[in-house]
Structures are given as C-alpha cells and as structure tokens.
N, C-alpha and C positions, 0 to 999 in steps of 0.2 A: 504494500499499499504507499509506504515512504517511497519508493521510487516512482510509481504512478505518480505519485504527487508532483514530486521533483521533476519529473520529464513534464507533466501538463504545466507548471508554473516555467520552465525552459522555453519549449517548443510552442504553446498555445495562449496562454496568458496567465498573469499574477497580478497580486494587491498591490496598491501601492499607496504610502501616506505622505502626504504634505507636510512639512516641519517649519518651513520658513514663508516668508510674505513675498518671495521674489517672484512669484507668478500672480499677485493679485492685479486686475481684479477679477481676472478668470478663474483662480485658485485661492482658496485660503487654508491657512493654516487648520488643520483637523480635516480635511477634505481626505476620504478616502476612496481611491479610483481601482480602475482595470488598465492594465496595460496590456495589449498586444504584443505577442513576439515573431509573427510571423510577417508583419506587413512588409519589411525591407531585406528579409532572409534573415539566416541564422549565421551567430559569429560566436567568439568567447563570452561575449559580453550578455549574451542572451541567456546562460546559464544559471538558473538561480544561486546565490550566495557566491555569484565569480569563482564557480570551483574549477574551473579552464583555466590554464597559463594565457596571456594575452599572446595574439598573433593578429596578423593582418589578412587572414583567410577569412571569405563570407560565402556560404553557400545558399543559390536562389538569391541573390542579392538584386535589390532595385533601390531606387533613391527617393526620398520623402517628397512632398508636395510643398509648396510654400505654403505656412502657416499653420505645417502641423506641430502638435506638441509630442516630445520626443524625449526619452530617458538615455542623456549620454552619461557614461562613465567618465571620471575625472582621470586626466590623461597619465597620472603616477599615482593615484590612490583609488582602490578600490571602493568608490563612494559614487552612489548615483545620485544626478542631478535631475531636474526637470526644468525644459525652456522650449521655446518655440523657435522654429525654423523660417528665419529670414533670408538665406541667400542659399544657391544651390550651384553646384559644380559649374565651374565656368564663368559666375558672377563676378564682379566688379563691387566690392563691397566698401561704404564710406558710411560713417557716421559724422554730423557736422552738427554742435548745438544742439545734440540728440536728436535731431531726425535722419534716417536712414535714406542713404542714396545708393540706388542699384544701377549698375552700369550708365551710370552719370545722371541718371533721372531720380529725383525725389519722389521718395514713395508717398502716396497720397495720405495727409494727416490733416485729421478736421477737428476744431472744437468741438466736445459735448458736454452736455449739462454733468457736473461731477457728478462718479459714481457714490454711492452710498454705502460705506464698510461698516459694520457694527464694530464700536468698541467692544472688544471682549479682554480683559486683563490676564486671566489664565493663560491666552495664546498669545497676545500681541505683547505683552511685558515680558523684561528681563530681571529676575530678581537675582541673579548669580552674585551680583557686584554689593548687594547689600540693599539695594534701591530698587524702585520699579521705574525703569525707562520704557516707557508705551511708546515705541515707535516717534519717537522725539522729534524726529523729521517731519511727523504729519500732526504735532501739537496744532500747529495756527489751523489745522483744518478740522479740527474737533468742535463738534456744533452739537447742542442739545434738539431733540425732537422735540414735537407737540408733547408726545407721548410720555416725555420725560427720559428718554434712552437717548444716550450718546454714542454719535457717531464719525466717522471723517470723511471729509466729504472733498478730496483731492484733488488737484487740477486732471483733468481728464479726456484724450484723444482718441479718436476711430480712426485706426491704421486699416491700411488696404493694399494689401502686395498684388505684384502683377497678374495671379489667377485671378483675382479676385476675393481670396481669401480675406474677411475682415474680423475685427476683434477690437476692444478696447485696450489702453495703455494709460498707466499712471506715469507722468514727466513733471518731475512738480519743483527741481532746483537744477543750478549750474553744479556740475561736478568732473572730475578728468574723463570718465568712460564716455560724456558727451561728444567726446572727439575722437575718432578712429581711423586708421588706414590711410588711403586707399588700401585694399588687399584683394587679390585674386583669388579664389576659391578653386583647390585643386581638384581634380578628377577625385570620384568616391569619398567628398567632403561637403560638409556642410557647415552654414554658420548659424550660430544661434545667442538669441537675447531671451531675457527675461522680461516681462510684462510690466512690472514694476521696474520702470527703466532705471531709477536713480538707488534700487535696493535690491540689485541683483550682480553677482560672481556670473558673467559668462564669458561667450566667446571673445568679447572685449578686452577681460581681465587676465593677466599672466598669472599660470599655473599657481605660480610661487605664492600669489596674493589670493587663493583660492578660487581662483578663476579657471577657464577650461582652456586657455591660451591659444588661442585663435580657433580657425576652423576644426570642425569635428571630423575625425576617419570614421566612415560609416560602420566600419567594423565597430567602434567606441560606443556605438547606439544600442540600446538593448531592448528599443521596443517604442509604441506608439500608444500615448494615454488616448483612451477612447470615450470613456463616461465614469461620472462619480457616481458609485453607490449609496453612498451615506457620507453624513458630515456630524461632527460634535465640536460643541462651541470651547469647550474644555473645562465645564462645570461638572464634569462627571466624577461623581464619588461613591464609596461604597455602598452609598444607598440606592436601592434600585430604582427609586421614584425618580433619580437625576438621571438614569438611564437614557428616560424618554424625553424629559424637560430638556436635555442637553442636545438634543436631536436638531439640527437645521433642517426641516422637514423640507423647505422650498429647494433645497439643492440635492435631492435626492434623484437619481436618474438624469440627470443632466448631462447632454454631448459635451464632449470637448473637440469633436470635428470646427472647424470654423466655419461660419456661413460663408456662401457665394454672395458677394454685393450686386445690386441689381444693374444690369448691362453687361454683367461678364459672363461670357458662355463657360459652361463646364466642361470637362474632357468626358470624352463617352466611356 
C-alpha cells in the first residue's frame, strides 16, 4: 500500500500546502492544493520526498503554458516552491519598475480595485522574534470593514500574458527585484514569478538569497497546481468545533488554471 501511495504521488498527483504569502492573492497561507505530476512529463523532481538523485533527464517532456502555476525545486536545496510561469523557452524577459517586458513588449497590466485579503494573525504574523510582525509592508493597507473585521487592501493589478492567461498581482512598493534582465530563456527552461511581486523569492532572485537563480530547467519542475481542495485560516485548535469554524469555505474547489481574457484564442 505504501508503494502504491508513493507511486501515485510521484506519477499522478499529490497534495501541497501553501506556507507563505508569495502567491497572494491567488493563493493564501493555509490553502491545500492538488498538484498533478504528468502535464510536463516526469523527472527526478516528480518523485515524492525527492527520493531520486538530481539529473537532466525527462520522460515524455513538454513545456508549460504562460500563466501555469508550477512547483519548481530550488537549484541546490530539496525545497519545493510554487510560482507562476511568465516566460517560455526562447523568450527574452526583462522587468522594469516591476513591469514584465516580454520580447521587447510590455505585458498588459491594468489597475483594478484592491483585492481584499483577510487579516489573519495566526497565518500572516511571525512571532519567532518575540513580536508579531504582521506583513509589516502591508500595514498601510489595513482597513476595518463594516462588520468590524480587519482586511488588507493592497495595490492590485490584472496582468495578461501573450496567450490571454490573466490573473491578479500585488505590486505595492519599489524594491531591487523590480528591475531584472534582460535575459534570454534557454531551451527547456521557464522563468517564474510570484503573484505577490514584492514578497516573492523567485527567478529574479539569486539562489543564495533563497531565490530560484534565474530560469528554471524543466527537469526541476515537479508538477502543476490544479485546484484548491480546502483552506484553513490558522485558528484550528484541539477543539473539534474549530476544525469547521477555521475552514475558508469560499476557497474549496477553486481552480488554479488561469482564465483566458476576452479576445484571445485558446489552443485546440
């Protein structure tokens, strides 16, 4: 039975937990996902618990599409990340003032009403230093709703990639990763970024700074995020009553495949 579970997790699908805010507003801390293992073929990164040695091989390999949310493995540590594909093999990517430029053309980005993110101290705060640092960079976006509940409403944009894949991003401050490249994406590589642009260690950041160190080899991608199964807000305790009250009911079964903007054709 154990071998069957390991085979299923390595070849078909596995659960995945979101531990950080780097993919907000698409993914919240506490979301539980299903990650499929077969869309891009199989490699050493497909194996559960990283049981296989690293290698450059891939079986039945194919490339992601713009906008896919994938699971890259850090180039030197056996640590899974979750990011969005924003550039494909052969593309030239550049980031200027936080704006993605693909092959010399700025990616479409428009201001939208601020997304509303619940203020949940159990998940968004870090008490490891003896104080609660609750997304300090978001403090200026903290508001209180009519019901007395606190929320974050950061600056939000809708980004649309060349294939029409569209999604929301948060970009709220100027920081070093707002400028990158240009870089040509090698064959069998992709470039990935987090949707929470100023709080994401991704392809823009060097590996020694906990980033992904540039374009990701396809053999280092362990799968594609498909949908949210359930989500917990961090208030769960030993009391069984909290097991239900901590559920974020509106997030269950949410697809993670990006919608296609109107006016774009989808591939057959």
